[in-house]
Backbone as CSV, one residue per row, in Angstrom:
resi,resn,N_x,N_y,N_z,CA_x,CA_y,CA_z,C_x,C_y,C_z
1,MET,7.515,-14.151,-11.153,8.118,-13.526,-10.000,7.366,-12.259,-9.608
2,VAL,7.063,-11.411,-10.594,6.352,-10.162,-10.313,4.955,-10.464,-9.772
3,ARG,4.285,-11.453,-10.346,2.939,-11.827,-9.892,2.968,-12.271,-8.440
4,ILE,3.954,-13.061,-8.074,4.079,-13.536,-6.694,4.314,-12.363,-5.745
5,LEU,5.174,-11.452,-6.142,5.440,-10.265,-5.334,4.180,-9.418,-5.197
6,GLN,3.452,-9.220,-6.294,2.221,-8.424,-6.258,1.190,-9.075,-5.340
7,GLU,1.044,-10.388,-5.405,0.094,-11.086,-4.540,0.472,-10.924,-3.074
8,GLY,1.752,-10.985,-2.779,2.215,-10.794,-1.406,1.919,-9.387,-0.906
9,ILE,2.160,-8.404,-1.760,1.863,-7.010,-1.392,0.361,-6.840,-1.201
10,ASP,-0.440,-7.412,-2.088,-1.904,-7.326,-1.955,-2.350,-7.885,-0.604
11,ASP,-1.809,-9.034,-0.226,-2.164,-9.659,1.056,-1.752,-8.781,2.236
12,LEU,-0.559,-8.206,2.164,-0.094,-7.331,3.250,-0.967,-6.082,3.369
13,VAL,-1.329,-5.507,2.234,-2.160,-4.301,2.243,-3.540,-4.633,2.812
14,ARG,-4.139,-5.729,2.394,-5.460,-6.119,2.916,-5.382,-6.337,4.427
15,ALA,-4.359,-6.999,4.911,-4.199,-7.221,6.359,-4.033,-5.890,7.091
16,HIS,-3.266,-4.988,6.497,-3.066,-3.676,7.112,-4.388,-2.903,7.177
17,PHE,-5.162,-2.937,6.096,-6.457,-2.250,6.093,-7.384,-2.843,7.144
18,ARG,-7.378,-4.166,7.281,-8.226,-4.798,8.302,-7.873,-4.297,9.702
19,SER,-6.572,-4.161,9.968,-6.161,-3.719,11.302,-6.400,-2.226,11.505
20,GLN,-6.250,-1.418,10.460,-6.414,0.025,10.585,-7.872,0.479,10.517
21,PHE,-8.685,-0.267,9.808,-10.085,0.110,9.607,-10.989,-1.082,9.932
22,PRO,-11.035,-1.489,11.213,-11.761,-2.713,11.568,-13.262,-2.644,11.281
23,ASP,-13.834,-1.458,11.238,-15.267,-1.329,10.995,-15.618,-1.147,9.524
24,ALA,-14.616,-0.999,8.668,-14.860,-0.765,7.242,-15.222,-2.072,6.538
25,ASP,-16.153,-1.976,5.621,-16.511,-3.105,4.763,-15.538,-3.105,3.585
26,LEU,-14.502,-3.926,3.680,-13.441,-3.907,2.673,-13.869,-4.486,1.336
27,ASP,-15.073,-5.027,1.267,-15.569,-5.550,-0.005,-16.303,-4.488,-0.822
28,ARG,-16.508,-3.319,-0.244,-17.118,-2.210,-0.986,-16.113,-1.671,-1.993
29,PRO,-16.598,-1.012,-3.044,-15.677,-0.507,-4.073,-14.664,0.519,-3.564
30,GLU,-15.070,1.412,-2.654,-14.151,2.464,-2.210,-12.917,1.894,-1.498
31,PRO,-13.094,1.062,-0.469,-11.893,0.486,0.157,-11.129,-0.427,-0.795
32,GLY,-11.852,-1.131,-1.668,-11.183,-1.989,-2.649,-10.275,-1.180,-3.559
33,GLY,-10.775,-0.034,-4.007,-9.968,0.851,-4.843,-8.792,1.426,-4.082
34,ALA,-9.025,1.771,-2.822,-7.942,2.310,-1.990,-6.861,1.254,-1.770
35,MET,-7.274,0.013,-1.544,-6.283,-1.061,-1.358,-5.471,-1.277,-2.631
36,ARG,-6.126,-1.244,-3.790,-5.425,-1.413,-5.068,-4.458,-0.248,-5.280
37,PHE,-4.891,0.969,-4.931,-4.046,2.155,-5.046,-2.778,1.990,-4.218
38,VAL,-2.926,1.594,-2.963,-1.774,1.438,-2.073,-0.869,0.311,-2.557
39,ALA,-1.457,-0.826,-2.920,-0.646,-1.963,-3.370,0.119,-1.619,-4.648
40,SER,-0.525,-0.939,-5.584,0.140,-0.556,-6.835,1.238,0.466,-6.585
41,ALA,0.949,1.427,-5.718,1.962,2.426,-5.377,3.152,1.772,-4.684
42,CYS,2.873,0.849,-3.797,3.948,0.132,-3.100,4.811,-0.632,-4.099
43,MET,4.167,-1.317,-5.021,4.899,-2.070,-6.042,5.746,-1.112,-6.885
44,GLY,5.182,0.020,-7.252,5.922,1.000,-8.046,7.140,1.532,-7.319
45,VAL,6.992,1.843,-6.036,8.122,2.341,-5.247,9.177,1.254,-5.083
46,LEU,8.737,0.028,-4.848,9.678,-1.083,-4.703,10.476,-1.306,-5.983
47,VAL,9.808,-1.310,-7.130,10.500,-1.488,-8.414,11.468,-0.335,-8.655
48,TRP,11.031,0.894,-8.391,11.912,2.065,-8.532,13.160,1.908,-7.672
49,TRP,12.976,1.522,-6.418,14.086,1.375,-5.481,15.087,0.331,-5.971
50,LEU,14.570,-0.794,-6.466,15.445,-1.875,-6.917,16.091,-1.577,-8.271
51,GLU,15.305,-1.127,-9.235,15.840,-0.902,-10.586,16.805,0.280,-10.652
52,ASP,16.523,1.329,-9.887,17.376,2.517,-9.927,18.519,2.448,-8.919
53,ASP,18.575,1.341,-8.185,19.638,1.134,-7.193,19.769,2.353,-6.265
54,VAL,18.614,2.765,-5.739,18.543,3.931,-4.858,19.352,3.650,-3.591
55,ALA,20.112,4.641,-3.165,21.025,4.481,-2.032,20.328,4.673,-0.687
56,SER,19.067,4.331,-0.597,18.318,4.409,0.654,18.101,2.997,1.169
57,SER,18.032,2.878,2.492,17.766,1.564,3.079,16.293,1.201,2.892
58,ALA,15.980,-0.060,3.086,14.586,-0.505,3.009,13.738,0.246,4.022
59,GLU,14.273,0.489,5.188,13.544,1.209,6.235,13.243,2.645,5.806
60,GLU,14.202,3.295,5.163,13.992,4.667,4.700,12.935,4.729,3.597
61,VAL,12.986,3.777,2.682,12.005,3.741,1.600,10.620,3.448,2.172
62,HIS,10.540,2.515,3.110,9.262,2.186,3.744,8.692,3.394,4.483
63,SER,9.524,4.098,5.214,9.082,5.281,5.946,8.559,6.352,4.987
64,ALA,9.271,6.589,3.906,8.838,7.579,2.919,7.514,7.161,2.288
65,PHE,7.392,5.889,1.944,6.153,5.392,1.343,4.975,5.590,2.295
66,ARG,5.160,5.244,3.549,4.072,5.404,4.530,3.660,6.864,4.658
67,ARG,4.615,7.769,4.664,4.284,9.193,4.750,3.499,9.640,3.522
68,MET,3.878,9.133,2.352,3.182,9.525,1.118,1.763,8.958,1.071
69,ALA,1.583,7.737,1.518,0.317,7.034,1.303,-0.691,7.160,2.440
70,THR,-0.252,7.290,3.657,-1.139,7.114,4.805,-2.257,8.138,4.922
71,GLN,-1.938,9.405,4.945,-2.957,10.413,5.244,-4.093,10.456,4.228
72,GLY,-3.750,10.445,2.962,-4.795,10.509,1.942,-5.690,9.290,1.952
73,VAL,-5.120,8.124,2.102,-5.905,6.895,2.112,-6.790,6.861,3.359
74,GLU,-6.246,7.248,4.493,-7.036,7.252,5.724,-8.248,8.174,5.586
75,ARG,-8.039,9.378,5.053,-9.153,10.311,4.851,-10.183,9.728,3.888
76,TYR,-9.710,9.092,2.826,-10.617,8.543,1.826,-11.452,7.411,2.402
77,VAL,-10.841,6.463,3.085,-11.565,5.294,3.597,-12.548,5.705,4.690
78,THR,-12.151,6.593,5.569,-13.042,6.954,6.673,-14.151,7.892,6.245
79,SER,-14.036,8.538,5.100,-15.102,9.428,4.637,-16.066,8.746,3.681
80,ALA,-15.699,7.585,3.187,-16.542,6.887,2.183,-17.726,6.205,2.833
């Protein structure tokens, strides 16, 4: 179950990177590492939300995650 969820998150993150960074070579190590970072962080936040029965909606958790992850990853990918 966890593997299936992780694969789905990996696919979503790769699709998001393709749309956000159309000129980036996503097969290079830097974007690859950034994608793994985002996917792992997303999985960690999702597990935290579910296991700790956090009283936030999925939309609130998603919004918080995007705020935490977006700026640093964007700076990293565009500067590499």
